[in-house]
VOPAGU-2260 file (C-alpha; in pm, 1 decimal, decimal comma):
REM VOPAGU-2260
SITE   aa  ch    i         X         Y         Z
SITE  UNK   A    0    9261,8    6940,1   15907,9
SITE  UNK   A    1    8969,2    7099,9   15708,5
SITE  UNK   A    2    9089,6    7416,1   15640,0
SITE  UNK   A    3    9362,6    7257,9   15497,5
SITE  UNK   A    4    9147,5    7071,5   15284,2
SITE  UNK   A    5    8906,0    7354,2   15242,3
SITE  UNK   A    6    9223,1    7656,3   15079,1
SITE  UNK   A    7    9338,3    7344,1   14892,2
SITE  UNK   A    8    8950,9    7316,2   14680,0
SITE  UNK   A    9    8943,6    7646,6   14664,2
SITE  UNK   A   10    9304,9    7704,4   14507,5
SITE  UNK   A   11    9197,7    7445,0   14291,1
SITE  UNK   A   12    8887,6    7577,0   14169,4
SITE  UNK   A   13    9096,7    7905,3   14106,1
SITE  UNK   A   14    9346,4    7737,6   13911,2
SITE  UNK   A   15    9099,5    7577,3   13682,5
SITE  UNK   A   16    8898,4    7863,6   13631,9
SITE  UNK   A   17    9177,9    8074,4   13546,4
SITE  UNK   A   18    9281,0    7809,3   13271,8
SITE  UNK   A   19    8887,3    7799,5   13170,7
SITE  UNK   A   20    8879,5    8176,0   13111,1
SITE  UNK   A   21    9177,9    8233,5   13000,7
SITE  UNK   A   22    9074,0    7961,1   12703,2
SITE  UNK   A   23    8710,8    8213,9   12615,1
SITE  UNK   A   24    8933,4    8508,3   12665,6
SITE  UNK   A   25    9187,1    8375,2   12398,8
SITE  UNK   A   26    8974,0    8245,7   12182,6
SITE  UNK   A   27    8746,5    8538,8   12164,4
SITE  UNK   A   28    9110,2    8761,5   12129,8
SITE  UNK   A   29    9193,3    8555,2   11814,1
SITE  UNK   A   30    8853,1    8555,0   11635,8
SITE  UNK   A   31    8859,5    8896,9   11614,2
SITE  UNK   A   32    8912,0    9120,5   11347,1
SITE  UNK   A   33    9166,9    9331,1   11536,2
SITE  UNK   A   34    9530,7    9342,3   11308,4
SITE  UNK   A   35    9701,3    9089,0   11474,5
SITE  UNK   A   36    9468,9    8861,6   11523,5
SITE  UNK   A   37    9412,0    8883,4   11169,9
SITE  UNK   A   38    9823,2    8826,0   11134,9
SITE  UNK   A   39    9821,4    8457,9   11330,5
SITE  UNK   A   40    9489,1    8378,0   11197,8
SITE  UNK   A   41    9606,6    8282,5   10822,6
SITE  UNK   A   42    9428,8    8623,6   10733,2
SITE  UNK   A   43    9678,8    8897,7   10663,4
SITE  UNK   A   44    9785,1    8810,3   10293,7
SITE  UNK   A   45    9806,1    9150,5   10094,6
SITE  UNK   A   46   10021,9    9296,9    9828,1
SITE  UNK   A   47   10115,9    9627,2   10060,1
SITE  UNK   A   48   10213,1    9561,7   10408,0
SITE  UNK   A   49   10257,0    9884,4   10569,9
SITE  UNK   A   50   10438,2    9923,2   10922,3
SITE  UNK   A   51   10543,1   10245,4   11183,5
SITE  UNK   A   52   10413,5   10377,3   11518,3
SITE  UNK   A   53   10105,3   10588,7   11525,7
SITE  UNK   A   54   10214,5   10777,0   11249,2
SITE  UNK   A   55   10194,8   10414,8   11044,5
SITE  UNK   A   56    9804,2   10469,9   11051,8
SITE  UNK   A   57    9845,7   10734,5   10795,9
SITE  UNK   A   58    9898,4   10443,6   10575,8
SITE  UNK   A   59    9529,0   10520,4   10560,3
SITE  UNK   A   60    9431,3   10138,4   10380,3
SITE  UNK   A   61    9067,4   10204,4   10270,0
SITE  UNK   A   62    9206,1   10446,7   10034,0
SITE  UNK   A   63    9493,3   10299,9    9928,8
SITE  UNK   A   64    9355,6   10015,9    9858,2
SITE  UNK   A   65    9118,9   10263,4    9665,1
SITE  UNK   A   66    9408,1   10430,9    9461,0
SITE  UNK   A   67    9585,9   10084,7    9382,9
SITE  UNK   A   68    9349,3    9833,4    9319,5
SITE  UNK   A   69    9610,0    9654,8    9524,3
SITE  UNK   A   70    9528,7    9475,8    9944,4
SITE  UNK   A   71    9669,7    9663,0   10231,9
SITE  UNK   A   72    9803,3    9480,1   10549,7
SITE  UNK   A   73    9858,6    9806,5   10809,3
SITE  UNK   A   74   10117,0    9641,8   11156,5
SITE  UNK   A   75   10106,2    9973,3   11264,7
SITE  UNK   A   76   10017,5   10025,1   11629,1
SITE  UNK   A   77   10019,7   10366,3   11900,5
SITE  UNK   A   78   10361,7   10378,3   12022,3
SITE  UNK   A   79   10450,1   10046,8   11863,0
SITE  UNK   A   80   10844,4   10025,7   11881,5
SITE  UNK   A   81   11045,1    9887,8   11679,2
SITE  UNK   A   82   11161,9    9568,0   11847,6
SITE  UNK   A   83   10831,5    9467,1   11900,7
SITE  UNK   A   84   10791,0    9525,7   11506,0
SITE  UNK   A   85   11058,1    9327,2   11370,8
SITE  UNK   A   86   10899,4    9035,6   11524,5
SITE  UNK   A   87   10585,9    9095,4   11366,9
SITE  UNK   A   88   10703,2    9148,5   11089,6
SITE  UNK   A   89   10928,2    8815,8   11094,1
SITE  UNK   A   90   10584,1    8617,5   11207,0
SITE  UNK   A   91   10423,7    8755,9   10846,8
SITE  UNK   A   92   10683,4    8660,1   10632,4
SITE  UNK   A   93   10688,7    8304,9   10746,8
SITE  UNK   A   94   10340,2    8280,3   10743,2
SITE  UNK   A   95   10254,2    8416,7   10443,2
SITE  UNK   A   96   10318,9    8505,1   10050,4
SITE  UNK   A   97   10512,1    8859,7   10045,7
SITE  UNK   A   98   10409,5    9163,4    9968,5
SITE  UNK   A   99   10494,5    9318,4    9679,2
SITE  UNK   A  100   10601,3    9610,0    9852,3
SITE  UNK   A  101   10698,6    9722,1   10187,5
SITE  UNK   A  102   10618,0   10025,3   10361,0
SITE  UNK   A  103   10784,4   10150,3   10673,0
SITE  UNK   A  104   10733,0   10493,8   10840,4
SITE  UNK   A  105   11115,3   10497,3   11018,0
SITE  UNK   A  106   10946,3   10696,0   11331,2
SITE  UNK   A  107   10881,5   10366,3   11439,2
SITE  UNK   A  108   11278,8   10397,2   11574,4
SITE  UNK   A  109   11208,8   10714,2   11798,8
SITE  UNK   A  110   11180,0   10453,5   12149,9
SITE  UNK   A  111   11146,9   10158,7   12327,6
SITE  UNK   A  112   10786,2   10010,1   12494,2
SITE  UNK   A  113   10787,9    9795,7   12713,1
SITE  UNK   A  114   10449,0    9876,7   12840,5
SITE  UNK   A  115   10317,2    9798,9   12511,1
SITE  UNK   A  116   10496,1    9508,8   12489,4
SITE  UNK   A  117   10392,9    9368,9   12808,7
SITE  UNK   A  118   10036,7    9383,4   12573,2
SITE  UNK   A  119   10156,2    9138,9   12318,5
SITE  UNK   A  120   10167,7    8839,8   12581,1
SITE  UNK   A  121    9847,1    8683,4   12506,9
SITE  UNK   A  122    9970,3    8657,3   12129,0
SITE  UNK   A  123   10252,7    8480,4   12247,7
SITE  UNK   A  124   10094,1    8106,5   12254,4
SITE  UNK   A  125   10102,6    8161,8   11848,6
SITE  UNK   A  126   10441,1    8360,1   11797,1
SITE  UNK   A  127   10796,5    8173,1   11959,5
SITE  UNK   A  128   10955,2    8497,3   11920,9
SITE  UNK   A  129   10683,2    8715,1   12110,0
SITE  UNK   A  130   10732,7    8495,6   12351,5
SITE  UNK   A  131   11098,8    8498,9   12361,4
SITE  UNK   A  132   11120,1    8866,9   12321,4
SITE  UNK   A  133   10876,5    8925,8   12617,0
SITE  UNK   A  134   11094,2    8640,7   12858,1
SITE  UNK   A  135   11413,5    8887,7   12795,5
SITE  UNK   A  136   11317,3    9216,2   12864,2
SITE  UNK   A  137   11014,1    9140,9   13088,8
SITE  UNK   A  138   11083,2    8867,3   13313,3
SITE  UNK   A  139   10830,2    8924,5   13534,7
SITE  UNK   A  140   10586,3    8970,2   13336,6
SITE  UNK   A  141   10642,3    8650,4   13122,1
SITE  UNK   A  142   10632,2    8402,9   13493,3
SITE  UNK   A  143   10315,3    8614,5   13605,9
SITE  UNK   A  144   10153,2    8560,8   13267,0
SITE  UNK   A  145   10248,8    8098,6   13305,3
SITE  UNK   A  146   10130,5    8135,5   13678,0
SITE  UNK   A  147    9771,9    8310,9   13521,2
SITE  UNK   A  148    9609,1    8282,2   13228,7
SITE  UNK   A  149    9422,6    8602,4   13304,6
SITE  UNK   A  150    9689,9    8836,1   13381,1
SITE  UNK   A  151    9763,9    8780,9   12974,8
SITE  UNK   A  152    9445,2    9026,3   12943,1
SITE  UNK   A  153    9503,6    9304,0   13149,6
SITE  UNK   A  154    9621,7    9500,0   12845,8
SITE  UNK   A  155    9463,3    9768,5   12641,4
SITE  UNK   A  156    9578,4    9558,3   12279,4
SITE  UNK   A  157    9330,9    9282,4   12451,5
SITE  UNK   A  158    9080,7    9595,3   12479,2
SITE  UNK   A  159    9150,8    9648,7   12145,9
SITE  UNK   A  160    9140,9    9314,0   12024,5
SITE  UNK   A  161    8745,7    9264,7   12184,5
SITE  UNK   A  162    8629,9    9653,6   12017,3
SITE  UNK   A  163    8705,6    9482,5   11678,8
SITE  UNK   A  164    8582,6    9186,7   11726,1
SITE  UNK   A  165    8276,8    9221,2   11499,9
SITE  UNK   A  166    8433,2    9511,7   11231,0
SITE  UNK   A  167    8728,3    9608,2   11029,3
SITE  UNK   A  168    8969,5    9784,3   11223,2
SITE  UNK   A  169    9102,1    9977,0   10846,3
SITE  UNK   A  170    8909,6   10277,4   10955,0
SITE  UNK   A  171    9186,3   10377,8   11217,8
SITE  UNK   A  172    9250,3   10719,5   11170,4
SITE  UNK   A  173    9212,1   11073,9   11306,4
SITE  UNK   A  174    8827,8   11220,5   11195,7
SITE  UNK   A  175    8888,9   11602,3   11331,8
SITE  UNK   A  176    9111,5   11925,6   11254,4
SITE  UNK   A  177    9353,3   12081,5   11422,9
SITE  UNK   A  178    9240,0   12400,5   11638,3
SITE  UNK   A  179    9335,9   12682,9   11472,1
SITE  UNK   A  180    9472,8   12901,0   11711,7
SITE  UNK   A  181    9703,9   12513,7   11759,9
SITE  UNK   A  182    9800,9   12494,6   11452,5
SITE  UNK   A  183    9934,6   12879,3   11491,6
SITE  UNK   A  184   10167,2   12807,2   11759,7
SITE  UNK   A  185   10311,2   12498,0   11604,2
SITE  UNK   A  186   10645,7   12662,6   11535,4
SITE  UNK   A  187   10679,7   12685,5   11898,9
SITE  UNK   A  188   10607,1   12330,1   11993,9
SITE  UNK   A  189   10883,5   12046,0   11914,6
SITE  UNK   A  190   10924,9   11707,1   11930,0
SITE  UNK   A  191   11228,7   11570,4   12125,6
SITE  UNK   A  192   11216,4   11200,7   11863,3
SITE  UNK   A  193   11512,2   10967,8   12095,0
SITE  UNK   A  194   11839,4   10815,3   11860,0
SITE  UNK   A  195   11819,0   10493,1   11991,0
SITE  UNK   A  196   12111,8   10299,8   11802,4
SITE  UNK   A  197   11937,3    9948,6   11907,3
SITE  UNK   A  198   11590,0   10063,3   11737,8
SITE  UNK   A  199   11785,7   10128,7   11423,0
SITE  UNK   A  200   11954,8    9814,7   11453,4
SITE  UNK   A  201   11619,3    9612,2   11443,0
SITE  UNK   A  202   11496,4    9831,2   11159,8
SITE  UNK   A  203   11790,9    9755,4   10964,8
SITE  UNK   A  204   11775,5    9357,4   11052,4
SITE  UNK   A  205   11418,1    9400,5   10932,6
SITE  UNK   A  206   11517,0    9544,2   10598,4
SITE  UNK   A  207   11749,2    9240,1   10539,3
SITE  UNK   A  208   11454,7    9032,6   10567,1
SITE  UNK   A  209   11238,6    9143,9   10352,7
SITE  UNK   A  210   11483,8    9269,6   10157,7
SITE  UNK   A  211   11497,9    8930,7   10050,4
SITE  UNK   A  212   11131,0    8885,2    9969,9
SITE  UNK   A  213   11100,3    9198,6    9772,5
SITE  UNK   A  214   11060,6    9572,5    9816,9
SITE  UNK   A  215   11109,4    9811,2   10119,6
SITE  UNK   A  216   11033,4   10208,4   10123,2
SITE  UNK   A  217   11158,5   10374,0   10384,5
SITE  UNK   A  218   10908,4   10677,9   10463,7
SITE  UNK   A  219   10919,9   11020,1   10696,1
SITE  UNK   A  220   10524,4   11040,5   10710,5
SITE  UNK   A  221   10354,5   11489,6   10727,6
SITE  UNK   A  222   10411,8   11658,7   10988,4
SITE  UNK   A  223   10181,0   11958,9   11074,0
SITE  UNK   A  224   10328,7   12333,8   10909,7
SITE  UNK   A  225   10545,4   12473,5   11142,9
SITE  UNK   A  226   10642,6   12197,1   11406,2
SITE  UNK   A  227   10988,8   12057,5   11470,4
SITE  UNK   A  228   11102,1   11717,0   11544,2
SITE  UNK   A  229   11436,6   11766,7   11718,9
SITE  UNK   A  230   11666,4   11483,3   11590,8
SITE  UNK   A  231   11453,4   11410,3   11280,6
SITE  UNK   A  232   11734,0   11473,3   11057,2
SITE  UNK   A  233   12025,3   11224,7   11289,0
SITE  UNK   A  234   11736,7   10927,1   11295,9
SITE  UNK   A  235   11730,9   10964,6   10895,5
SITE  UNK   A  236   12114,1   10908,7   10857,1
SITE  UNK   A  237   12126,5   10646,0   11059,1
SITE  UNK   A  238   11852,8   10481,2   10897,7
SITE  UNK   A  239   12017,2   10539,2   10540,1
SITE  UNK   A  240   12369,9   10424,1   10685,2
SITE  UNK   A  241   12244,6   10146,5   10832,5
SITE  UNK   A  242   12007,7   10034,2   10580,1
SITE  UNK   A  243   12170,0   10137,2   10226,3
SITE  UNK   A  244   11834,1   10262,0   10118,8
SITE  UNK   A  245   11685,8   10596,5   10046,8
SITE  UNK   A  246   11444,9   10784,4   10302,1
SITE  UNK   A  247   11144,6   10926,9   10134,6
SITE  UNK   A  248   11123,5   11241,4   10302,5
SITE  UNK   A  249   10782,4   11371,9   10313,7
SITE  UNK   A  250   10827,9   11574,6   10665,8
SITE  UNK   A  251   10643,0   11932,7   10472,4
SITE  UNK   A  252   10477,1   11766,5   10190,5
SITE  UNK   A  253   10176,2   11913,4   10355,1
SITE  UNK   A  254   10160,5   12284,3   10361,7
SITE  UNK   A  255    9774,9   12297,5   10536,9
SITE  UNK   A  256    9673,4   12270,2   10892,9
SITE  UNK   A  257    9364,9   12193,4   10815,7
SITE  UNK   A  258    9516,0   11824,0   10703,6
SITE  UNK   A  259    9583,6   11732,2   11057,5
SITE  UNK   A  260    9460,6   11625,8   11340,7
SITE  UNK   A  261    9702,9   11714,1   11567,2
SITE  UNK   A  262   10109,1   11835,4   11548,0
SITE  UNK   A  263   10195,8   11509,0   11489,6
SITE  UNK   A  264    9901,9   11318,3   11259,6
SITE  UNK   A  265    9750,7   11360,0   10939,9
SITE  UNK   A  266    9405,7   11367,9   10984,2
SITE  UNK   A  267    9182,3   11148,5   10694,6
SITE  UNK   A  268    9157,2   11461,0   10447,2
SITE  UNK   A  269    9585,5   11455,0   10514,8
SITE  UNK   A  270    9651,8   11164,3   10443,3
SITE  UNK   A  271    9448,0   11116,6   10123,5
SITE  UNK   A  272    9692,9   11410,1    9959,7
SITE  UNK   A  273   10010,8   11225,8   10140,2
SITE  UNK   A  274    9908,9   10892,6    9969,3
SITE  UNK   A  275    9820,2   11039,7    9628,2
SITE  UNK   A  276   10194,1   11183,3    9671,6
SITE  UNK   A  277   10377,2   10829,1    9699,5
SITE  UNK   A  278   10122,9   10699,9    9414,8
SITE  UNK   A  279   10243,0   10980,9    9147,8
SITE  UNK   A  280   10587,2   10883,8    9295,0
SITE  UNK   A  281   10529,5   10500,2    9212,1
SITE  UNK   A  282   10616,4   10444,5    9564,0
SITE  UNK   A  283   10336,7   10181,0    9589,3
SITE  UNK   A  284   10438,9   10003,0    9256,3
């Protein structure tokens, strides 16, 4: 009988402790200056909305705001897949006035990333769409978060939110130069981009939602000179067919290897050159 009482009290204490600790972490996360925390705390209104995976971080916000005089918000994240992005974009349009321009790097349609989707579990309380997507694709993760609220925070997305707890995350871009020997070997390297019809459909639906609000611009950002991306032409054609929009192709826009931090990502210097091109071509207007 004593053991039964002991274990009952222990379970109750663990349950209560889990809920209290989960609530405290949730509060800290939502008060962060991290982009997804700002999205769900009415702090993301902008003239220009930006979207991509890690290549979307090339949309260097401080420089865009400097050359355009407009406010920006960037939903891009490392490895962000288009199905998660569609959910975030629709939540954005539910909460804020439509941006004047919405720029999307279409390489966000590369591949699914359910491991990253799990990291958005703490934000599911603010987004029925996120909750439904997680429940559909990751039922074990979804129910794990119901059983233990602390379980929701065991991911890099929460760690990022804590890193940006007291500072903005708009300066999140490579600030290094690719080693010269590696850049010279770019032609002998390649990346196998996946052609995923499901994600292309998710992009099409996102574009349709956004076009009802304002202007949408589809892009392919720069790659290091000589670096080959397989299926990129096929992706471009598939996206243009699905959306009916022209994809503005800047894959070869930067010819100087010192404009890159690695094969796939411009550094701050390269980003500034790329953004100057977009500004010159009227894509921010």
